[in-house]
C-alpha positions as CSV (number, residue, x, y, z in Angstrom):
1,M,-11.5,23.4,7.6
2,I,-13.1,20.3,8.5
3,I,-11.8,16.8,8.3
4,E,-15.0,15.0,7.6
5,A,-15.5,11.8,9.2
6,R,-14.9,9.2,6.3
7,F,-11.8,11.0,5.8
8,N,-10.0,9.3,8.3
9,G,-7.0,7.1,9.1
10,P,-6.6,5.5,12.7
11,L,-10.0,5.2,14.1
12,G,-11.2,8.8,15.3
13,S,-8.4,11.0,13.8
14,G,-7.7,12.0,10.0
15,N,-5.8,10.2,7.1
16,G,-2.3,12.2,7.6
17,G,-1.9,12.8,4.0
18,W,-5.8,14.1,3.3
19,S,-6.0,16.0,6.4
20,A,-2.0,17.6,5.2
21,G,-3.5,18.3,2.0
22,V,-6.4,20.3,3.4
23,F,-4.2,22.5,5.1
24,A,-1.9,22.7,2.4
25,A,-4.5,24.3,0.4
26,A,-5.6,26.2,2.6
27,H,-2.1,27.9,2.9
28,G,-2.0,28.7,-0.6
29,G,0.6,30.5,-1.8
30,Q,3.3,29.4,-4.8
31,G,5.8,26.0,-4.8
32,P,5.2,23.0,-1.8
33,V,4.4,23.1,1.5
34,E,5.6,21.1,4.4
35,V,2.5,20.1,6.9
36,T,4.3,18.6,10.2
37,L,1.2,16.7,12.2
38,R,1.8,17.7,15.9
39,R,-1.2,15.8,16.5
40,P,-3.8,13.0,15.3
41,P,-6.4,16.1,13.2
42,P,-9.6,15.6,14.4
43,L,-12.7,14.8,12.8
44,D,-15.4,17.0,12.0
45,T,-14.2,20.2,14.0
46,P,-14.0,23.4,13.1
47,L,-9.9,23.8,12.4
48,A,-8.4,27.5,11.6
49,L,-5.2,28.4,10.2
50,V,-3.2,31.4,11.3
51,D,0.1,32.2,11.1
52,G,1.6,28.6,9.8
53,E,-0.6,26.9,12.7
54,V,-3.5,24.9,12.4
55,R,-5.4,25.2,15.7
56,D,-8.5,23.3,17.2
57,P,-11.4,25.1,18.4
58,A,-9.7,25.3,21.8
59,G,-6.4,26.6,20.5
60,E,-4.2,22.9,20.6
61,V,-1.9,22.9,17.8
62,V,-3.1,20.3,15.2
63,A,-0.4,20.6,12.6
64,L,2.8,23.6,11.9
65,L,2.7,24.2,8.2
66,R,5.8,26.2,6.2
67,P,6.8,27.1,2.7
68,A,9.4,23.7,1.9
69,E,12.5,23.9,0.2
70,E,12.0,22.3,-4.0
71,F,12.7,18.9,-4.6
72,G,16.1,17.6,-4.9
73,G,16.5,13.8,-6.5
74,S,14.4,12.1,-9.1
75,P,10.9,11.1,-7.8
76,V,10.3,7.3,-7.6
77,P,10.6,5.6,-10.6
78,P,7.3,4.5,-12.3
79,V,6.8,0.7,-12.7
80,D,3.9,-0.4,-15.9
81,L,0.0,-1.2,-15.0
82,S,0.2,-4.5,-14.7
83,T,3.3,-4.4,-12.3
84,A,1.6,-2.2,-10.3
85,R,-1.5,-4.6,-9.7
86,A,0.4,-7.5,-9.2
87,A,2.5,-6.0,-6.6
88,S,-1.1,-4.8,-5.2
89,A,-1.9,-8.9,-5.5
90,A,0.2,-8.9,-2.7
91,Y,-0.7,-6.2,-0.8
92,P,0.4,-7.2,3.2
93,G,-2.6,-4.9,4.5
94,L,-4.9,-7.5,3.4
95,V,-3.5,-9.7,5.8
96,N,-2.6,-7.4,8.3
97,H,-3.4,-3.8,8.7
98,P,-3.0,-1.4,11.8
99,F,-5.7,0.8,10.4
100,P,-7.8,-1.4,8.6
101,G,-10.7,1.3,8.0
102,C,-8.2,3.7,6.5
103,Y,-9.6,5.8,3.7
104,V,-6.7,5.5,1.7
105,C,-5.3,2.0,2.1
106,G,-7.4,0.0,4.2
107,P,-9.3,-2.9,3.2
108,D,-11.9,-2.5,5.2
109,R,-13.2,0.8,3.5
110,A,-15.7,-0.1,0.3
111,D,-15.8,3.4,-0.2
112,G,-12.3,4.6,0.3
113,L,-9.3,4.8,-2.3
114,R,-8.5,1.2,-1.8
115,I,-4.9,1.7,-2.4
116,F,-3.5,-1.5,-1.7
117,P,0.8,-0.9,-2.0
118,G,2.5,-4.4,-2.3
119,R,5.9,-4.5,-2.5
120,L,8.8,-5.0,-5.5
121,P,11.6,-6.9,-5.9
122,D,13.6,-3.9,-5.4
123,G,12.3,-2.8,-2.4
124,R,10.0,-0.2,-3.7
125,T,6.3,-0.3,-3.4
126,A,3.7,-0.1,-6.5
127,A,-0.1,0.1,-6.6
128,P,-2.8,1.0,-9.2
129,V,-4.6,4.1,-8.1
130,R,-8.6,4.5,-9.8
131,I,-9.5,8.1,-9.6
132,P,-12.2,8.6,-7.8
133,R,-15.3,10.9,-9.3
134,Q,-14.5,13.7,-6.9
135,V,-10.7,14.6,-7.1
136,G,-8.7,17.9,-5.5
137,V,-5.4,18.3,-4.4
138,A,-6.5,16.6,-1.1
139,T,-6.9,13.4,-2.9
140,L,-3.7,13.5,-4.8
141,W,-2.2,14.3,-1.0
142,A,-3.7,11.3,0.1
143,A,-2.5,9.0,-2.6
144,L,0.9,10.2,-1.8
145,D,0.5,9.5,1.8
146,C,-0.1,5.5,2.7
147,P,2.2,4.1,-0.3
148,G,4.9,5.8,1.8
149,G,4.2,3.9,4.9
150,W,4.1,0.8,3.7
151,V,7.5,1.0,2.3
152,V,8.3,0.6,6.4
153,I,5.1,-1.2,7.9
154,G,5.5,-4.2,8.5
155,A,3.9,-7.4,11.3
156,G,4.8,-6.0,14.7
157,R,6.3,-2.3,13.1
158,T,3.5,0.2,12.9
159,Y,3.7,3.7,12.0
160,V,2.4,6.8,11.2
161,L,2.6,10.1,9.5
162,G,5.1,13.0,11.1
163,R,5.7,15.2,8.1
164,I,5.0,15.3,4.5
165,T,5.3,17.6,1.3
166,A,4.3,17.2,-1.6
167,R,4.2,19.4,-5.0
168,I,1.2,18.6,-7.6
169,E,2.0,18.7,-11.5
170,A,-1.6,18.3,-12.4
171,L,-5.2,16.8,-11.7
172,P,-6.1,13.5,-13.3
173,R,-9.2,12.6,-14.8
174,P,-12.0,10.8,-12.7
175,G,-12.4,7.4,-13.4
176,D,-8.7,6.9,-14.5
177,E,-6.4,4.3,-13.5
178,C,-3.1,5.8,-12.8
179,V,0.1,3.9,-10.2
180,V,1.6,5.0,-7.2
181,T,5.1,4.1,-6.2
182,G,7.4,4.4,-3.3
183,A,10.3,4.0,-1.7
184,A,12.5,4.8,1.4
185,F,15.7,7.0,1.8
186,A,16.7,6.4,5.0
187,V,15.4,5.0,8.4
188,E,17.7,5.5,11.5
189,G,15.7,4.9,14.5
190,R,11.9,5.5,14.7
191,K,12.1,7.5,11.9
192,A,12.0,6.4,8.5
193,Q,12.5,9.0,5.5
194,V,10.5,8.1,2.5
195,G,9.2,9.3,-1.2
196,T,6.4,8.6,-3.3
197,S,5.5,9.6,-6.9
198,L,2.0,9.4,-8.7
199,Y,1.8,8.6,-12.2
200,A,-0.8,9.3,-15.2
201,P,-2.1,6.5,-17.8
202,D,0.1,8.1,-20.3
203,G,3.1,7.9,-17.8
204,A,3.4,11.5,-16.9
205,L,4.0,12.8,-13.6
206,L,1.0,14.0,-11.0
207,G,2.8,14.5,-8.3
208,R,5.7,13.2,-5.7
209,A,6.1,13.8,-1.9
210,R,8.7,13.1,0.4
211,A,7.8,12.5,4.2
212,T,8.5,11.4,7.4
213,W,7.1,8.3,9.2
214,I,7.2,7.7,12.7
215,A,7.1,4.1,14.2
216,V,5.0,3.9,17.4
């Protein structure tokens, strides 16, 4: 496995959702997989998955993987595309972003996914998602990542992904304009428990994730 440099999150390391999706795809198996990031995923570096551990060439553990329990509760509810677009227009990351070069949500990345999650009146986030020409499992994990973080990220309050579990129901078609929503379930100390859901243009659920974000 290699996380290519263009799939970065914070400068010099892989986007958490994309990296976790690559690791989960390599893990295989049935049902959702829980991915815990032990350190920032290195870029352009051969990584090996052995017995549920992703290791770099020096043997350092990058991530831990294990089968996850089935999701409980309901997905984060959807919104229509016009509502998602209106929320995205007020995306706070356009003004103040801790990682503006992020492949998923960075405004400086013309070649990224450009998912800009803005706040809804009820505190959730929402954004349109234009599906790229090449779409795979890691694309959906990435799309389900940052919209959860932006539920809690604020001015002077930076969070990074610590753990994520995703369940993919179906892959969208390239060029589709989908909608992603995010919500916080609990915030305690430096940890925030969030959920995200991705919906197809016809409203069908494409995937959902739950994650732990950690304040830095």
